[in-house]
N, C-alpha and C positions, 0 to 999 in steps of 0.2 A: 663340247659347243659354246659357244657363247647363247645368250638369252637374243641379240640381232639376227646372229645364224639362225636359230631355230623359228623366229619369227620369218625371217625371209625363205627358208625352204619350208613351208607354212601356206605359204603364198602371201603374208599378213606383212608387213613392214611394220615398225614402231610405232611411225604418225598415222596410220590407218586402223591399229588399234586403236590410239589414242582417240582417233574421231569416232570410232565406235563406243566406245567406250562414255565417250560426250553428249554425243546422240544416244545412247541408252540414260546418261542422266538427266536429259530436258524433258526426255518422254518421260521421267518417273516425275521429274516436277511440275511437270503440265497434269499428268495424272492425279497425284498427291492435290494440287491445286484446285482442279475439277471437283474433286468427291471433298475438300472441306468447306469451296464457297457453296454447293449442293448439300452437306450438313446444318453450314448457316442459312442458307435460304430457308429448307428443310423447317430448322426450328423455329424459324419468322411466321412462317407459314401455320406451324401448331399454335403457337401465339394468337393469330388473328381469326385465327378457325375457332381460339375458344374466345376472344373474346365477339365474334360475332354469333354463336351460339348463345353466351348470355344474355346478348342485347336483345335476339331473337325471342328469347324464352322471357325475356322480362318486360315486354313492351306493353302485353296483352295485361297484366297485373299493375301496370301502370298506369293505366289509361282507365281502368277499374277503382284506383285509390281515390278517394278525395280528399285524402289530404294532400299536404308537403313530404314529398315523400326525403327529401334531404334535411328536414328542420321539426320532424314530427319524431316524435320519443316513443308511442304508442305502435306496439306492433299485430293490429288486428287482422290480419287481410282476410280472415272468415266472419268477420261481422257482416251484418246487412246495413247501411253501404259499408264495404269495406273501408277500414283507417289502416295503414302505415306508414312508418317510417324508419328512416335507418343512423337519426341523430345519437339515440340513446347507443345502440350496437357501437355503432362506428365510435363514441367517444372509451363506452368501454374498452375495445379492442386496443388503442391506442394508448391508452391509461395504463393498463394492466402489461401492456409489451414493452412501454419506457421506463415502467418501474422495474419491469424484469431486468431491464439491456442496465440500469446502472445500479442493481445488487448485483448482478453476474459479470461484470466487466473487471474491476478491478480481482476480484477474485480470481479469473481465467487468466488476467494478464501475469497476478504473481504466481498464479501454478505455474503457468509458461516460463516464465523468467527462470524460476527457483528449477526448474527440469535441465534448462536449458544452459545458463550461467554459475548456477552455486553445488548443484548436488552432482555427490560423485556418480559417474558412470554407472552401473550398475543398477542402483537405489533408483536415478535419473530413468533409465529404460523399464524397474518395472511401476514405476510412477506413472509413466508415460501409458502405459498400456493397461493399467487401470482406468485412465481418464479416458481413452480408446473405447474402453468396453461400458463406460456410462455412456459414452455419444450413442452407443448400440441399442441402449435400456428401450422397448416399447413405449410410446407416450400413456400407454392405459395403467402401465406399471406407475408409472408417477400421481396419476390421476388417483390409483388407489391407495399409493400409501400417504396423497396428499389427505383423504378423506379419513382414510383411518386411524393414522397416527396423528399425522403433521395440525388436523384442524383442531383438536384439543389442546395439544403442546406448544401452540402456538395463539393462544387465548392472553397468560401472560405476558408476551411478550407486546401484546395489540395493547394491553393493558399499560404497560409501563411507557410505549410511545405516546400514548392518549395522556398519560400523565404529566411525561416530560416536556412534548412537544405538542402540547394541545392549543396553541395558538397557531400551528401552521393548521392551514385547511385541510390540508390529505389527516391529516392525526385528530380532525375536529371533533364535536359531539358524535356520538355515536347511537345518541337516543337512550342510552344504558343497554346496546346489544350489542356482541362480539363476534364473530362465527364464521360462514363460511361467505367471504368478503374477496373483494377485487386484490385485498393488503396479499390474502394466501393463494388467489391465481396469482400473481406476480411471484411470489416466491417459488411455488412451484415452477412457473415457467426460468425464472432465474437457474432455477438447478438444472433444468434441461438443457438448458443452452447453454448453460458453462463447461460442461464438454465442449465443446461444438467449438466456443468459441478458445477457448485452450488448445486445442487439438491443433487446430490450425494458426495457432497463434505459434504455437514452439515450433509449427514446421517452418514458419519465417523468419524467427529469431537463430534459427539453425542455418539460414541461407543468407546471415552476418557475416561476410567478410572475415578470416582469421587475422588480416594485416591492421581492419578497424581496429579490433579491440587491442591489439599487441601495440597498434601506436597511441590506444589512448594509457596504457599500463608505461610504455615507455614515457610519457611524461609527468609522471609523478599520480597520473589518476587510484581515485580507491576502486574498488570494485562497485560502490552505487552509481561512481563518477565516468569509469568504464559504459558503465550500461545508459546512463542518460545521455551522454553526448556521445557515443558509438552505435548503441545497439536500436535504442530506441527510434532516432529520427531518421534510422536505413529500414527501418522495418514499418515505420507509419504506415504508408501504404496500403501493403499487406492486413495489417492489423486493423485498420478503418473499414475493408474490405469482411474481415472475419469477422470485424461486430454488425454489418451491415446483412450479413448472413444468418448470423443468432436473431436479430431484428425481425428479420421475415419467417425463420421457424416459431417465434413466439408469436406476428403478427397472424399466421396460418394454425397453428393447434387447435386443436378440438375436442378430442376426448378426453385428455387431460383436465381442459377447464371447465368442460362441461359436467365433470364429476364435481370438481371441488365449489361449483359457486352457487348459489341459490337464486335463481332467474326471473330479473325484476329488468325492468323499461324505464332507469330513473338515470338520470343526470345527475352524479354528484361528484363533486371534489374530496372526500372523505369516507376513503378507502378501509375503514376497520369494518363499517357496519355491514353486516350479511346483505350481501344482491349483489347486484350488477350482474351484467350481460355482457359475452363477444358476438359478431357475426359470425365467430363458426363454429360456437357450441351454439348458437342457436339453430343453426341449419340444420347440425345433428341431432337436435331435441326435437327439432319440429317436425322435419320434411316426412316422417311417414306418415304421423297426427293431420296432415292439410288435405285438401282439394288441387283444384286446378290453379285456383286464383291465390291461393297460401302457397304452394311452391313456386309459382311465377314469382309473389313478392321475395319468397328467399333466396330466387336464381339471380333477382335486383340488390337483394344486400350481397351475394358473393361477388356479383357487377363490379360494387363501391368499393368491396373487398381487395378485387384485382385493380383495383387503380390503387389503391393503397400503397399496393405491393410496389407493384409498377411507380410508381411514383419513391416510395423508398431506394430501390437500386436503380433508377433512375441519379438519382441525389447519391447516394454510394458512389455511382461510378464518377460523377463529379468531383466530389471529393478525393478520391481515388487519385484522378488525372490532374488533379491541382496538384494535390502534396508529392506526386510523382513529378512534375516537372519543376517544382518548386528545387524539392531533393538536386534536380539536375543540376538548375540552376542556367546561365546565360548562357548560348554554343558559342 
């Protein structure tokens, strides 16, 4: 018996069966669209709720503050009267995170390119697994390693940077003191975000069409020329997103930075001397010590970090969008 006869014998024609399948598909599409839309709206509601909570908890402390919150370096919310600001904390947060990204990105991209374009498949699989394992190491482990081992061993590097590049403000006069500094925190942050950027970049490089690479080789390109002309341009939007994700991780890191920094509230571009602080580390170390006004001040500083992270992610989306449009070219 043919398929058509079977359908007719069962009271269904091929056309009616097709209509039923089409109706089921439309229903599935509507269900998926509704669920995905609800998920997106829920995420926006959660983000908005976090913002409202931070603002509501920060307002009483900001009203009690007798100094300019955005321009004051000192953070003394328990003083009488309260005097606190986020200038030094925001400066330390942005500076340490930016230095971490500058140090981590070249190494992370090099590792990702080696795994995907150079290494033998078996060795690449092992190395890729190690990178993924590093991304899963808890931040407190990095912080303890930074205090117990890296703090002493980074002093010779700090001396060499000061001797050779002391004319650059970043590596300028430290008053003869070296140690638990913004530079040390930046190195720890760089090691923390390196496997994240490397792992994401590796997956992005693997998505480059084989035809792009083969076309470059067919035109006589070397391996490096193939990477430069076929792999990197195609991967630019994704790599940018990976870098911004690593930057977001560095901006919000708490425990590791709190362990390696000697907290103070100074604004200085010299990163080799001891001291420095970040918003997240200050919240972690002071929240249990402060009363209602102090906790409100810490929440207010958390609101500033929330805004900084939001702006960074918004800028990342803009960069990714422009890069994608540039690659697509005119329609």
